[in-house]
N, CA, C and O atoms as CSV, one atom per row, in Angstrom:
chain,resi,resn,atom,element,x,y,z
A,1,UNK,N,N,9.197,-22.805,5.842
A,1,UNK,CA,C,8.593,-21.698,5.148
A,1,UNK,C,C,7.256,-21.398,5.782
A,1,UNK,O,O,6.530,-22.312,6.172
A,2,UNK,N,N,6.919,-20.099,5.889
A,2,UNK,CA,C,5.665,-19.688,6.435
A,2,UNK,C,C,4.994,-18.745,5.432
A,2,UNK,O,O,5.590,-17.774,4.965
A,3,UNK,N,N,3.756,-19.060,5.124
A,3,UNK,CA,C,2.947,-18.140,4.324
A,3,UNK,C,C,2.076,-17.394,5.331
A,3,UNK,O,O,1.247,-18.025,5.987
A,4,UNK,N,N,2.223,-16.126,5.478
A,4,UNK,CA,C,1.595,-15.419,6.554
A,4,UNK,C,C,1.197,-14.007,6.255
A,4,UNK,O,O,1.472,-13.486,5.174
A,5,UNK,N,N,0.539,-13.373,7.226
A,5,UNK,CA,C,0.169,-11.990,7.117
A,5,UNK,C,C,1.422,-11.085,7.146
A,5,UNK,O,O,2.489,-11.521,7.578
A,6,UNK,N,N,1.295,-9.887,6.709
A,6,UNK,CA,C,2.367,-8.907,6.729
A,6,UNK,C,C,2.822,-8.694,8.150
A,6,UNK,O,O,1.989,-8.386,9.003
A,7,UNK,N,N,4.124,-8.842,8.460
A,7,UNK,CA,C,4.594,-8.712,9.779
A,7,UNK,C,C,4.403,-7.325,10.433
A,7,UNK,O,O,4.345,-7.189,11.655
A,8,UNK,N,N,4.309,-6.308,9.559
A,8,UNK,CA,C,4.091,-4.970,10.090
A,8,UNK,C,C,2.762,-4.828,10.738
A,8,UNK,O,O,2.583,-3.943,11.575
A,9,UNK,N,N,1.824,-5.651,10.395
A,9,UNK,CA,C,0.496,-5.575,10.988
A,9,UNK,C,C,0.503,-6.008,12.475
A,9,UNK,O,O,-0.315,-5.541,13.268
A,10,UNK,N,N,1.427,-6.893,12.827
A,10,UNK,CA,C,1.482,-7.419,14.133
A,10,UNK,C,C,1.959,-6.326,15.147
A,10,UNK,O,O,1.549,-6.337,16.308
A,11,UNK,N,N,2.782,-5.439,14.711
A,11,UNK,CA,C,3.357,-4.408,15.601
A,11,UNK,C,C,2.487,-3.154,15.717
A,11,UNK,O,O,2.831,-2.223,16.445
A,12,UNK,N,N,1.335,-3.131,14.982
A,12,UNK,CA,C,0.453,-2.038,15.081
A,12,UNK,C,C,-0.554,-2.227,16.162
A,12,UNK,O,O,-0.749,-3.335,16.660
A,13,UNK,N,N,-1.202,-1.142,16.533
A,13,UNK,CA,C,-2.250,-1.207,17.565
A,13,UNK,C,C,-3.538,-1.555,16.893
A,13,UNK,O,O,-4.396,-0.692,16.708
A,14,UNK,N,N,-3.697,-2.823,16.516
A,14,UNK,CA,C,-4.881,-3.286,15.815
A,14,UNK,C,C,-5.629,-4.316,16.624
A,14,UNK,O,O,-5.074,-4.956,17.517
A,15,UNK,N,N,-6.904,-4.466,16.295
A,15,UNK,CA,C,-7.699,-5.473,16.962
A,15,UNK,C,C,-7.362,-6.847,16.387
A,15,UNK,O,O,-6.675,-6.953,15.371
A,16,UNK,N,N,-7.851,-7.896,17.046
A,16,UNK,CA,C,-7.588,-9.234,16.526
A,16,UNK,C,C,-8.149,-9.381,15.099
A,16,UNK,O,O,-7.522,-10.001,14.241
A,17,UNK,N,N,-9.329,-8.806,14.861
A,17,UNK,CA,C,-9.915,-8.848,13.506
A,17,UNK,C,C,-9.089,-8.128,12.479
A,17,UNK,O,O,-8.938,-8.593,11.349
A,18,UNK,N,N,-8.543,-6.970,12.878
A,18,UNK,CA,C,-7.674,-6.227,11.946
A,18,UNK,C,C,-6.455,-7.018,11.586
A,18,UNK,O,O,-6.046,-7.044,10.425
A,19,UNK,N,N,-5.863,-7.669,12.569
A,19,UNK,CA,C,-4.667,-8.418,12.332
A,19,UNK,C,C,-4.895,-9.598,11.335
A,19,UNK,O,O,-4.033,-9.941,10.525
A,20,UNK,N,N,-6.084,-10.179,11.448
A,20,UNK,CA,C,-6.436,-11.332,10.633
A,20,UNK,C,C,-7.097,-10.953,9.314
A,20,UNK,O,O,-7.541,-11.833,8.576
A,21,UNK,N,N,-7.170,-9.702,9.013
A,21,UNK,CA,C,-7.719,-9.244,7.753
A,21,UNK,C,C,-6.674,-8.413,7.087
A,21,UNK,O,O,-6.167,-7.468,7.692
A,22,UNK,N,N,-6.327,-8.725,5.860
A,22,UNK,CA,C,-5.330,-7.954,5.125
A,22,UNK,C,C,-5.947,-7.375,3.895
A,22,UNK,O,O,-6.511,-8.118,3.092
A,23,UNK,N,N,-5.871,-6.106,3.707
A,23,UNK,CA,C,-6.483,-5.438,2.565
A,23,UNK,C,C,-5.564,-5.608,1.367
A,23,UNK,O,O,-4.348,-5.478,1.508
A,24,UNK,N,N,-6.097,-5.888,0.223
A,24,UNK,CA,C,-5.318,-5.926,-0.989
A,24,UNK,C,C,-5.051,-7.312,-1.560
A,24,UNK,O,O,-4.708,-7.415,-2.738
A,25,UNK,N,N,-5.192,-8.375,-0.787
A,25,UNK,CA,C,-4.964,-9.708,-1.326
A,25,UNK,C,C,-6.155,-10.629,-1.067
A,25,UNK,O,O,-6.558,-10.765,0.088
A,26,UNK,N,N,-6.707,-11.235,-2.032
A,26,UNK,CA,C,-6.712,-10.848,-3.399
A,26,UNK,C,C,-7.814,-9.849,-3.738
A,26,UNK,O,O,-7.745,-9.153,-4.751
A,27,UNK,N,N,-8.839,-9.786,-2.874
A,27,UNK,CA,C,-9.995,-8.939,-3.266
A,27,UNK,C,C,-10.441,-8.060,-2.045
A,27,UNK,O,O,-11.533,-8.231,-1.505
A,28,UNK,N,N,-9.557,-7.131,-1.647
A,28,UNK,CA,C,-9.934,-6.289,-0.494
A,28,UNK,C,C,-9.618,-6.964,0.822
A,28,UNK,O,O,-8.563,-7.574,0.993
A,29,UNK,N,N,-10.550,-6.842,1.746
A,29,UNK,CA,C,-10.347,-7.386,3.108
A,29,UNK,C,C,-10.685,-8.870,3.098
A,29,UNK,O,O,-11.850,-9.264,3.046
A,30,UNK,N,N,-9.631,-9.682,3.149
A,30,UNK,CA,C,-9.819,-11.131,3.087
A,30,UNK,C,C,-9.152,-11.787,4.293
A,30,UNK,O,O,-7.968,-11.542,4.525
A,31,UNK,N,N,-9.850,-12.603,5.063
A,31,UNK,CA,C,-9.241,-13.309,6.147
A,31,UNK,C,C,-8.075,-14.132,5.670
A,31,UNK,O,O,-8.156,-14.701,4.581
A,32,UNK,N,N,-6.972,-14.234,6.432
A,32,UNK,CA,C,-5.827,-15.027,6.060
A,32,UNK,C,C,-5.472,-15.977,7.170
A,32,UNK,O,O,-5.888,-15.798,8.315
A,33,UNK,N,N,-4.693,-17.004,6.826
A,33,UNK,CA,C,-4.138,-17.912,7.810
A,33,UNK,C,C,-2.695,-18.083,7.588
A,33,UNK,O,O,-2.192,-17.887,6.481
A,34,UNK,N,N,-1.991,-18.461,8.665
A,34,UNK,CA,C,-0.573,-18.797,8.597
A,34,UNK,C,C,-0.532,-20.290,8.271
A,34,UNK,O,O,-1.213,-21.115,8.881
A,35,UNK,N,N,0.317,-20.595,7.259
A,35,UNK,CA,C,0.442,-22.013,6.907
A,35,UNK,C,C,1.930,-22.357,6.880
A,35,UNK,O,O,2.685,-21.797,6.085
A,36,UNK,N,N,2.342,-23.264,7.736
A,36,UNK,CA,C,3.742,-23.628,7.817
A,36,UNK,C,C,3.923,-24.903,7.002
A,36,UNK,O,O,3.215,-25.886,7.224
A,37,UNK,N,N,4.878,-24.895,6.049
A,37,UNK,CA,C,5.184,-26.078,5.215
A,37,UNK,C,C,6.656,-26.382,5.320
A,37,UNK,O,O,7.486,-25.503,5.555
A,38,UNK,N,N,6.959,-27.665,5.138
A,38,UNK,CA,C,8.345,-28.014,5.003
A,38,UNK,C,C,8.772,-27.427,3.655
A,38,UNK,O,O,7.966,-27.359,2.727
A,39,UNK,N,N,10.009,-27.011,3.547
A,39,UNK,CA,C,10.523,-26.464,2.327
A,39,UNK,C,C,10.362,-27.465,1.194
A,39,UNK,O,O,9.988,-27.082,0.086
A,40,UNK,N,N,10.634,-28.729,1.445
A,40,UNK,CA,C,10.534,-29.714,0.420
A,40,UNK,C,C,9.064,-29.864,-0.072
A,40,UNK,O,O,8.831,-30.062,-1.264
A,41,UNK,N,N,8.132,-29.773,0.806
A,41,UNK,CA,C,6.735,-29.833,0.385
A,41,UNK,C,C,6.392,-28.629,-0.510
A,41,UNK,O,O,5.711,-28.767,-1.526
A,42,UNK,N,N,6.874,-27.464,-0.111
A,42,UNK,CA,C,6.613,-26.267,-0.911
A,42,UNK,C,C,7.236,-26.416,-2.307
A,42,UNK,O,O,6.606,-26.041,-3.295
A,43,UNK,N,N,8.406,-26.931,-2.405
A,43,UNK,CA,C,9.072,-27.088,-3.717
A,43,UNK,C,C,8.265,-28.097,-4.561
A,43,UNK,O,O,8.032,-27.859,-5.747
A,44,UNK,N,N,7.846,-29.203,-3.966
A,44,UNK,CA,C,7.082,-30.189,-4.679
A,44,UNK,C,C,5.761,-29.667,-5.170
A,44,UNK,O,O,5.380,-29.890,-6.320
A,45,UNK,N,N,5.048,-28.959,-4.282
A,45,UNK,CA,C,3.764,-28.333,-4.671
A,45,UNK,C,C,3.974,-27.309,-5.766
A,45,UNK,O,O,3.252,-27.307,-6.763
A,46,UNK,N,N,4.962,-26.432,-5.591
A,46,UNK,CA,C,5.198,-25.399,-6.639
A,46,UNK,C,C,5.485,-26.059,-7.969
A,46,UNK,O,O,4.911,-25.666,-8.984
A,47,UNK,N,N,6.357,-27.051,-7.992
A,47,UNK,CA,C,6.718,-27.694,-9.235
A,47,UNK,C,C,5.499,-28.359,-9.893
A,47,UNK,O,O,5.325,-28.296,-11.110
A,48,UNK,N,N,4.663,-28.995,-9.063
A,48,UNK,CA,C,3.464,-29.645,-9.559
A,48,UNK,C,C,2.480,-28.628,-10.101
A,48,UNK,O,O,1.938,-28.809,-11.191
A,49,UNK,N,N,2.238,-27.541,-9.338
A,49,UNK,CA,C,1.313,-26.539,-9.794
A,49,UNK,C,C,1.780,-25.814,-11.102
A,49,UNK,O,O,0.969,-25.438,-11.948
A,50,UNK,N,N,3.122,-25.640,-11.220
A,50,UNK,CA,C,3.611,-24.988,-12.417
A,50,UNK,C,C,3.489,-25.920,-13.653
A,50,UNK,O,O,3.402,-25.435,-14.781
A,51,UNK,N,N,3.484,-27.223,-13.442
A,51,UNK,CA,C,3.489,-28.165,-14.571
A,51,UNK,C,C,2.121,-28.752,-14.798
A,51,UNK,O,O,1.972,-29.598,-15.680
A,52,UNK,N,N,1.129,-28.358,-14.065
A,52,UNK,CA,C,-0.208,-28.943,-14.141
A,52,UNK,C,C,-1.197,-28.013,-14.842
A,52,UNK,O,O,-1.253,-26.822,-14.536
A,53,UNK,N,N,-1.957,-28.539,-15.756
A,53,UNK,CA,C,-3.035,-27.791,-16.373
A,53,UNK,C,C,-4.220,-27.798,-15.382
A,53,UNK,O,O,-4.908,-28.813,-15.265
A,54,UNK,N,N,-4.458,-26.725,-14.695
A,54,UNK,CA,C,-5.524,-26.667,-13.727
A,54,UNK,C,C,-6.893,-26.962,-14.315
A,54,UNK,O,O,-7.799,-27.378,-13.594
A,55,UNK,N,N,-7.053,-26.754,-15.594
A,55,UNK,CA,C,-8.294,-27.105,-16.276
A,55,UNK,C,C,-8.538,-28.583,-16.327
A,55,UNK,O,O,-9.669,-29.035,-16.501
A,56,UNK,N,N,-7.415,-29.379,-16.166
A,56,UNK,CA,C,-7.529,-30.843,-16.281
A,56,UNK,C,C,-7.635,-31.474,-14.889
A,56,UNK,O,O,-7.875,-32.678,-14.796
A,57,UNK,N,N,-7.471,-30.732,-13.835
A,57,UNK,CA,C,-7.568,-31.220,-12.444
A,57,UNK,C,C,-9.034,-31.424,-12.124
A,57,UNK,O,O,-9.846,-30.519,-12.314
A,58,UNK,N,N,-9.386,-32.636,-11.628
A,58,UNK,CA,C,-10.759,-32.877,-11.266
A,58,UNK,C,C,-11.194,-32.009,-10.077
A,58,UNK,O,O,-10.550,-32.024,-9.028
A,59,UNK,N,N,-12.239,-31.286,-10.238
A,59,UNK,CA,C,-12.772,-30.453,-9.124
A,59,UNK,C,C,-14.281,-30.630,-9.064
A,59,UNK,O,O,-14.950,-31.003,-10.028
A,60,UNK,N,N,-14.771,-30.333,-7.857
A,60,UNK,CA,C,-16.242,-30.360,-7.646
A,60,UNK,C,C,-16.852,-28.961,-7.535
A,60,UNK,O,O,-18.070,-28.787,-7.506
A,61,UNK,N,N,-15.965,-27.983,-7.474
A,61,UNK,CA,C,-16.423,-26.577,-7.394
A,61,UNK,C,C,-15.334,-25.685,-7.935
A,61,UNK,O,O,-14.154,-25.936,-7.689
A,62,UNK,N,N,-15.703,-24.630,-8.678
A,62,UNK,CA,C,-14.729,-23.719,-9.307
A,62,UNK,C,C,-13.770,-23.090,-8.272
A,62,UNK,O,O,-12.635,-22.748,-8.606
A,63,UNK,N,N,-14.213,-22.948,-7.068
A,63,UNK,CA,C,-13.369,-22.340,-6.000
A,63,UNK,C,C,-12.101,-23.192,-5.716
A,63,UNK,O,O,-11.063,-22.669,-5.309
A,64,UNK,N,N,-12.220,-24.475,-5.936
A,64,UNK,CA,C,-11.084,-25.375,-5.752
A,64,UNK,C,C,-9.914,-25.032,-6.721
A,64,UNK,O,O,-8.747,-25.011,-6.331
A,65,UNK,N,N,-10.275,-24.772,-7.975
A,65,UNK,CA,C,-9.290,-24.373,-8.969
A,65,UNK,C,C,-8.719,-23.003,-8.603
A,65,UNK,O,O,-7.513,-22.791,-8.738
A,66,UNK,N,N,-9.537,-22.089,-8.154
A,66,UNK,CA,C,-9.063,-20.777,-7.772
A,66,UNK,C,C,-8.145,-20.874,-6.583
A,66,UNK,O,O,-7.123,-20.189,-6.551
A,67,UNK,N,N,-8.467,-21.703,-5.591
A,67,UNK,CA,C,-7.652,-21.873,-4.443
A,67,UNK,C,C,-6.286,-22.405,-4.828
A,67,UNK,O,O,-5.292,-21.972,-4.245
A,68,UNK,N,N,-6.185,-23.321,-5.780
A,68,UNK,CA,C,-4.915,-23.824,-6.259
A,68,UNK,C,C,-4.075,-22.721,-6.960
A,68,UNK,O,O,-2.861,-22.617,-6.784
A,69,UNK,N,N,-4.796,-21.910,-7.761
A,69,UNK,CA,C,-4.096,-20.803,-8.390
A,69,UNK,C,C,-3.618,-19.773,-7.384
A,69,UNK,O,O,-2.540,-19.200,-7.549
A,70,UNK,N,N,-4.427,-19.522,-6.316
A,70,UNK,CA,C,-3.970,-18.626,-5.246
A,70,UNK,C,C,-2.778,-19.177,-4.503
A,70,UNK,O,O,-1.864,-18.434,-4.146
A,71,UNK,N,N,-2.781,-20.499,-4.263
A,71,UNK,CA,C,-1.619,-21.123,-3.608
A,71,UNK,C,C,-0.380,-20.937,-4.454
A,71,UNK,O,O,0.677,-20.589,-3.928
A,72,UNK,N,N,-0.485,-21.164,-5.769
A,72,UNK,CA,C,0.641,-21.000,-6.657
A,72,UNK,C,C,1.134,-19.556,-6.614
A,72,UNK,O,O,2.343,-19.323,-6.611
A,73,UNK,N,N,0.232,-18.592,-6.581
A,73,UNK,CA,C,0.624,-17.206,-6.525
A,73,UNK,C,C,1.421,-16.909,-5.253
A,73,UNK,O,O,2.419,-16.190,-5.300
A,74,UNK,N,N,0.989,-17.453,-4.131
A,74,UNK,CA,C,1.705,-17.283,-2.849
A,74,UNK,C,C,3.056,-17.946,-2.835
A,74,UNK,O,O,4.024,-17.398,-2.309
A,75,UNK,N,N,3.124,-19.162,-3.429
A,75,UNK,CA,C,4.427,-19.853,-3.497
A,75,UNK,C,C,5.384,-19.099,-4.398
A,75,UNK,O,O,6.596,-19.159,-4.188
A,76,UNK,N,N,4.872,-18.384,-5.405
A,76,UNK,CA,C,5.760,-17.622,-6.300
A,76,UNK,C,C,6.429,-16.463,-5.543
A,76,UNK,O,O,7.422,-15.921,-6.029
A,77,UNK,N,N,5.933,-16.083,-4.408
A,77,UNK,CA,C,6.461,-14.986,-3.639
A,77,UNK,C,C,7.644,-15.328,-2.747
A,77,UNK,O,O,8.252,-14.437,-2.153
A,78,UNK,N,N,7.983,-16.634,-2.646
A,78,UNK,CA,C,9.075,-17.058,-1.824
A,78,UNK,C,C,10.223,-17.601,-2.718
A,78,UNK,O,O,10.076,-17.754,-3.931
A,79,UNK,N,N,11.340,-17.875,-2.074
A,79,UNK,CA,C,12.556,-18.166,-2.827
A,79,UNK,C,C,12.554,-19.572,-3.517
A,79,UNK,O,O,13.554,-19.935,-4.136
A,80,UNK,N,N,11.518,-20.316,-3.425
A,80,UNK,CA,C,11.526,-21.641,-4.050
A,80,UNK,C,C,11.372,-21.552,-5.564
A,80,UNK,O,O,11.623,-22.549,-6.241
A,81,UNK,N,N,10.984,-20.446,-6.118
A,81,UNK,CA,C,10.812,-20.339,-7.584
A,81,UNK,C,C,12.152,-20.521,-8.301
A,81,UNK,O,O,12.188,-20.770,-9.507
A,82,UNK,N,N,13.260,-20.395,-7.547
A,82,UNK,CA,C,14.586,-20.519,-8.192
A,82,UNK,C,C,15.086,-21.984,-8.068
A,82,UNK,O,O,16.257,-22.252,-8.337
A,83,UNK,N,N,14.238,-22.896,-7.678
A,83,UNK,CA,C,14.656,-24.289,-7.505
A,83,UNK,C,C,15.097,-24.912,-8.853
A,83,UNK,O,O,14.460,-24.761,-9.896
A,84,UNK,N,N,16.204,-25.602,-8.745
A,84,UNK,CA,C,16.738,-26.281,-9.957
A,84,UNK,C,C,16.123,-27.657,-10.030
A,84,UNK,O,O,15.425,-28.092,-9.115
A,85,UNK,N,N,16.397,-28.358,-11.163
A,85,UNK,CA,C,15.883,-29.707,-11.321
A,85,UNK,C,C,16.466,-30.602,-10.240
A,85,UNK,O,O,15.784,-31.528,-9.800
A,86,UNK,N,N,17.699,-30.371,-9.791
A,86,UNK,CA,C,18.268,-31.131,-8.723
A,86,UNK,C,C,17.547,-30.851,-7.384
A,86,UNK,O,O,17.307,-31.775,-6.607
A,87,UNK,N,N,17.203,-29.568,-7.117
A,87,UNK,CA,C,16.457,-29.242,-5.922
A,87,UNK,C,C,15.110,-29.938,-5.890
A,87,UNK,O,O,14.698,-30.460,-4.854
A,88,UNK,N,N,14.424,-29.946,-7.028
A,88,UNK,CA,C,13.144,-30.530,-7.134
A,88,UNK,C,C,13.216,-32.052,-6.930
A,88,UNK,O,O,12.375,-32.614,-6.229
A,89,UNK,N,N,14.195,-32.715,-7.522
A,89,UNK,CA,C,14.356,-34.138,-7.329
A,89,UNK,C,C,14.684,-34.485,-5.889
A,89,UNK,O,O,14.177,-35.484,-5.378
A,90,UNK,N,N,15.539,-33.672,-5.191
A,90,UNK,CA,C,15.842,-33.861,-3.841
A,90,UNK,C,C,14.594,-33.682,-2.956
A,90,UNK,O,O,14.371,-34.457,-2.026
A,91,UNK,N,N,13.817,-32.691,-3.246
A,91,UNK,CA,C,12.583,-32.431,-2.508
A,91,UNK,C,C,11.590,-33.567,-2.637
A,91,UNK,O,O,11.001,-34.015,-1.653
A,92,UNK,N,N,11.412,-34.033,-3.888
A,92,UNK,CA,C,10.527,-35.149,-4.131
A,92,UNK,C,C,10.986,-36.418,-3.339
A,92,UNK,O,O,10.160,-37.134,-2.773
A,93,UNK,N,N,12.268,-36.660,-3.318
A,93,UNK,CA,C,12.778,-37.800,-2.596
A,93,UNK,C,C,12.496,-37.647,-1.065
A,93,UNK,O,O,12.113,-38.596,-0.381
A,94,UNK,N,N,12.699,-36.463,-0.600
A,94,UNK,CA,C,12.516,-36.173,0.834
A,94,UNK,C,C,11.058,-36.327,1.217
A,94,UNK,O,O,10.753,-36.925,2.249
A,95,UNK,N,N,10.168,-35.811,0.424
A,95,UNK,CA,C,8.727,-35.870,0.716
A,95,UNK,C,C,8.211,-37.328,0.602
A,95,UNK,O,O,7.402,-37.784,1.410
A,96,UNK,N,N,8.702,-38.023,-0.412
A,96,UNK,CA,C,8.212,-39.415,-0.611
A,96,UNK,C,C,8.821,-40.452,0.351
A,96,UNK,O,O,8.348,-41.584,0.457
A,97,UNK,N,N,9.875,-40.026,1.038
A,97,UNK,CA,C,10.549,-40.947,1.952
A,97,UNK,C,C,9.599,-41.307,3.107
A,97,UNK,O,O,8.950,-40.435,3.684
A,98,UNK,N,N,9.531,-42.592,3.430
A,98,UNK,CA,C,8.732,-43.069,4.564
A,98,UNK,C,C,7.296,-42.676,4.521
A,98,UNK,O,O,6.700,-42.418,5.567
A,99,UNK,N,N,6.702,-42.618,3.339
A,99,UNK,CA,C,5.293,-42.239,3.215
A,99,UNK,C,C,4.370,-43.263,3.908
A,99,UNK,O,O,3.416,-42.891,4.591
A,100,UNK,N,N,4.665,-44.517,3.725
A,100,UNK,CA,C,3.844,-45.550,4.436
A,100,UNK,C,C,2.488,-45.763,3.805
A,100,UNK,O,O,1.642,-46.432,4.399
A,101,UNK,N,N,2.245,-45.214,2.610
A,101,UNK,CA,C,0.996,-45.504,1.899
A,101,UNK,C,C,1.166,-45.397,0.401
A,101,UNK,O,O,0.211,-45.611,-0.345
């Protein structure tokens, strides 16, 4: 899974800065990054974020809670939101396999 900029921006005659700035998410022109995740990691993160009270997560700055909420919003845009309990259990097993810590 890739969380990335809108693909139509890549085919336009834009500068490097234009390509790395997307208007509209979440507050106007915001720099973005491509983030490649294993599907299992995305399912585990999505499940955890959906079941976690972000007000109870220890943070040292309010931006950390907002970043988690933004990550959840991005994960909601991909097909993992339809994951079943079996999908989640399989993803958890895959991610936890051979952790070594």
